[in-house]
N, C-alpha and C positions, 0 to 999 in steps of 0.2 A: 417029723422034723426034729433034727438033733439039736444040742444045746447051741452050737455055733451059728447054725441057721437061724435059731430063735433070736439070738442076741443081734444078729445082722438085720433081721425083720423089725426088731424093736427099734434100733438104731435109725433104720431107713424111715420109720414113722415119726421119730421125734420132731423134725421140723414141722410136720402137719400138726402134731399134737400141741406144740408150742404156739402155733398160729391160732389154734382153737382156744387155747388158754387166753391169748391176747383179746380175742373177740368175745369170749364166753363170760358168763357171770351176771349178776343182777345189776340193775341200774344203781348208780351211786346214791339215789334217793332212798333206797332200801336200808341204808346204814346212815344214822343221824346222830349228831352231837348228843351225848348223854347215854348212847348205848355202850354196854360193856360186853365185849366179845370174849367168850371162854370156849373151853372144849365142848360145852353143851349146845352152843348155837353157832359153832365155827362154820357151819354151811352157809351162813348169812353173808359171809365175806368171800365166798368162792368167786374167783376171777379178780377180786380186789387185792389179792396178796399172792405171793409165790407159793408154789408147792412146799417149799422148804419152811416158809413161815407158817403155812397151815399145819405142817407136822408139828412145830413148836407150840402152837395154840392147842392142838389136840393133846398134847402131853403136859399142859399146864400154864403156859404163858397166857396173859390176859391183855387185852387192847381196851383202853378207856378212850372212847371216840370224843374228840372235841372239834370245834369249828376250824376251818382252813384259815391260815393266816399267811399273808404275802410276805415273801422275803426279798428285800431289795439289795442290789449289788452296792458295795462300797464305792464311793464316788471316784476314786483314783482308778480303780479297775474299770468302771464304766467308761471313763474318759479314754483309757488305753484301748478298750475294745472298739470305741468309735474311731480312734485315730488310726489304728494299725490293722484292723481286721480284713480290710478289702484287699490286702496284698498276701495273706496266707493261702497256701494251696497244699494239696496232698499230691505227691508225685506217683509215678508208675510202680514204685517200690512200697507203697502205702506209708511213706514218710512224710512228715509235716515239713514244709519249706517255707522260707520268707516270713516266719512268725517273729514278732518282736515282744508283744505283751498283751494282757488281756485275753479275752476269748477269741480264738482265731476264727470261729464260724458262729456268730450270734444268730443267724438266720439259716435254718436247714430245711431243705425241701425233702420230705420223706421219700419221694421217688427218686432222688438222686442216688446212683450206685454207690457213692462214697459217703452217704448220709451216716451210716453206723460208725465209720472210722472218724468222721468229723465230730460226732457226739463223743466218741472216746478220747479224742485230743482236747475237746472242751473240758472234759473231766479232769485230764491230766494237767492242763494249763489253768489251774483252779484259782478261785478268788478267795479261798479261806486262809491261804497265805501266798505271798509273792516273793519275799525276800528270804525269810527264815521262819522255821517252825521249831519250838523247843517245848517239849512235854517232860515234866518233872514228876518222879514218883508214881508212875503207873503201877497198878497191881493187877494180877491175874490169878484166877483159881482154874484148876483143871481137875476133873473128875468124872465119874460114871453115873448114869441115870439108873436107878434101881426101881423096879415096880414089883411090889409085893402081891401076895395071892388076892387081896381085896382090890387091887388096882391103884393103891396109893404109891405116889412117887416120891423118891428122895434123891438128893444130889450128894454123892459121897465124894468130898474133896480129897484129892490124892496128893496134889502139890500146890504150893502157893509161890508165885513169882513176883519180884519187885525189882525193876531195872531203875537206875539211877536217872538216866536221861534217854530219851528218844529225840534225836534232832534231824533236821533237814536244812541244807543251805542251797539256796537257788542262785545259779550262775547266769541265768537268762530270764527275762520277763519281770526284772525287779522294778518296783515302783517307789519305794519309800526311802531308801538309804543308798548313798553312793557306794559303788558305782551303779549308775542306772542307764539304760535298762539292761545291761549286760556287762560282765567282768571282762575287761580288756586283758587283764593279766590272769589268764587261765591256762596254766601250763599243762593241766591234764585234760583239756578240752572236754570238760564235763558240763552237763546240763543241770544236773543236781547231784549233791552228795548227801548221804544219810548215814545214820549210825544209831545203834541201841546198845548202850553199855554204860558202866559195868552192871551186871546182875548183883544185887545185894541179897537176895534170897531166891531159891533155897540154899542152904549152906554148901552142899556139895557142888553147886554150880556157881559159887561166889566168884566174881571176876570175869565170868564169861561174857562175851559181846561180839558185836559184829559191825561192819561198816560196808557201805555199798556206793559205787559210783555208776551213774547213768551218763552216757556221753552225748555231745552234740551230734556226733555221727550215729544215726539210729540203726545203721546196719551192724553196728558193734554191739555185741552183748554186754550187759552189765557186768562189772566186776564186784564180786562180794567176798569179803574175808571174814572168817569166824576165828576168834581166839579162844583157845581152850587152855586155861592156866594150869589144869591138873597135868597136862603133858607138855606145857611150856611150848605150844606149837600154834602156829596160825595156819588154818585150813582155807583153801580157796574153793568156792563153791561155783559150780556151773550154773547157766541160766535155768536148765531143767530142775536142778536141785532146789531152786528157789520155791518150787511147788511142793516140797517135802516139809512135813510138819517135823519140828525139832523139839527134843527133850520132853516128850511126852504130851506136848500141847496139841491142839487140834488145828491151830491156825498155821499157815505158811507165810513166807515173806511176801509172796505175791498177792496175797489176800488182805494185807493190811488196807483199811480204808475201803473195803469192798473189792478193790482190785488195785494193785500197785506194780503190776508188771509192765513190760515193754508194749506199747500200743502197736508198734510195727511188727512185733513177732507173733501177731495173732491175725487170723482171718475174722472179720466182723461182719454180721449180718443184722439189719434192723428188722425184727419180727413185728413191730408195731408200736403204737403209743396209745394210752388210755387212762382214765382215771383210776388211781389205785390208793391204797392206804399206806402212810409212812409215819414215822416219828421224827418231826423236825422242830418241835418246841417242847422238849423235855422239861419237867417241872421238878423232878426229884435229883438232888445232888447233896450227898452221895446218892448214886443210883439205888433203886429199891428192888432187891431180888424178889422174884415171883414165889409165892409160898407153894402153889399147887404143883410145882415141878421140883420143889426142894431148893430153889434158888439157882438153878442152872441158867436161867435167863433172867432179864430184867422187865418188870411191869411198868408201863409208862403210858402217856397220852399219845394217841395216834390221830391223824387227820386225814381227810380226803383230799389228796393232791389232784389237781384237775388234769395234768398231763405227766404220765411217767413212761419213759422209753423202755422197751424190753429189747435188749441187745444180746445176741448169741456170739460168743467168742470161741473160735477153735484154734488151738495152738499149732504152730508150725513145727514145733519140736517133737519128735516122735516119742522120746522118752519122758514126756511131761506127765505129771501125775494125774491130770484130769483130761478127760476126752473133750470137755467143753465147759464152759462157764455161761450161765444166764445172768446177765447184770441188769438191775432195775434202776434206772437213773431218772431222777427228779428233773423234769425239763426246765423249770424255773431257775433252779441253782446248779444243775449239772452235778449233783451230788449223788453217789450210789447209796441208796437207801437199804438195799439188801441184795444178795446174790446167792444163786444155787449152784453148786458144783456137782459134775457128774463123773462117775468112774469110767473106766476104759471099756466096760460093757454097756455104757450109756444109761446106767441106773443112777438115780439121785443119790447122792453120797453125803454132801455137807451143806449147810446153809450159813451164811454169814449176815448178821443182823446188826444195824447200827442204831444207837440212840443219840440224837443230836439236839443241842441246845442252841438257841439263836438269841443272843443277848449282848449288852455292852460289857458285861463281865464274865470271864471264863468260870468263875465261882463266885457266887453271892458274897462269900466271906473275903474275897481278894480286896487288897487295899489300893487297887487302881482299876481303871475302866477305859475302854476305847471311846473315841468319838462317835462311832457308828456301830450299830449291832454287828457282830460277827457270829460265824457258825463254828461250833465246837463239838466234835464227836467226843462225848463224855463217858460213853460206855458202848460195849459191843459184846455179842455172844456168837460163838462158832460151835455148831453142833455136828458131829458125826453121827447121822441117823443110822448108819449101818452097825456101828459099834455101840451105839447108846452112850455116846461119850461126849462131853462138852467143856469148852473153855470160856469163861466169862472174864471180862476185863473192865476196869474203871479208871477214868482220867479226870482228876487225880484219884489215887487209890482211897478206897473207902476208909482206910486207917489214917488218912491225912486230910481231914475235913477242911482245915484252914489254908492248905495249900492251893494256890491259884491253879497249878497244874499245867496251864497254857500260857506260853510266852510267844507271841506271834508278831513277826515283823519288827523286831526289837533292834536290829542292827548290831553294831559292834560294842555298844556300851549301854544298852538298856538292861533291865532285869532279865536274867536268864541268858544274856549274850554269851557267845563263845567264838573263839578265833578259829581260823581255817586249820590250825594245827590239830584241832580235836578230831578232824576227819581223815586221820592218817593211821596207818598200821602201828607206827610208833606210839601215837596217842592211845590207841586201842590197848596196846600191850602194857603201857605204863599204868593205865587205870586199872588194869586187871591184876596187877601184882600185889 
């Protein structure tokens, strides 16, 4: 059998292998609160984590197992779900129609042929923000994992990144600030606008940034613009390029939050649902880098979640970087807890792992808090297992312990608020100069 035949054979077996992963593994009772999962006993959690997470544990990440805690939906989001969900549908083009606000599909039959797409739309129409999301002073390190002759691991940081802001503005599904639930004055016909700019570090990339528009017309590709002040030029990126890692980092635009790409531009398959481990009640802020892998990942408390969906996504774009994504979504919250990314040969390539806090405060040191507990992704790691390379990020950055970091649903005049002009090419260029 030649190499091409071997690759095709492995790719053909992947759906079967994934189904076996969903059904295999020990009973959840084999893992109890108080357990510490390390590379020495990682087999204990086989079937309760993804293959990518297992790789990270085998190379030094540790899981401190704690009891499960239920996470309740914010009241306004729950009310919107009850009011509007009965009218949402997915059409023949895999597009969501007649959605207003809240989760479009609060009850999903696993035997429904559209079940996977419905789960992915629930993930996109999220409750962790509905009007706007503003993240301040995120920081990220990227570097290589080195293993010496004795098997000791170290994380050699190559570059440090600090963007000033990462922001998202929602034009549909709004619950807290006028206009609700949708912008009537929406000249660009956008569903959501987002941006990350300007970079403050490293020095040679100072001023770099990007903005992206996702449109109400889901058959239309996202528009993404990248500003490079060194050449005084704005570069327009294609949808396929959103899967490319930039500036030496390991994460791509479509992998933010576990998956940030267009739902309608993938074919989705529900491989199953089962109990799995995830980190949704993190206790360390700033996050605590693991010592056994040199700090490439974060060590945190993990809990047994009773139901996690395993979703396989295959891109419709032929030049997309990944052949597929395996996305693991907590059923209770519709949050992506981690995802495994596969290369064009069908081999495991990268893993994206998220550390999540659930609290009324985005940071214990913040001088304000929300009336109800909210969910905050305060850290994540992306590991390229083939290159032994990784990127870790914290929100807020570890150098800014007193910064709240998160400003959620603040409207036009709350802390961290911004006007629509921020989400323009002109605003991007002005900030980068």
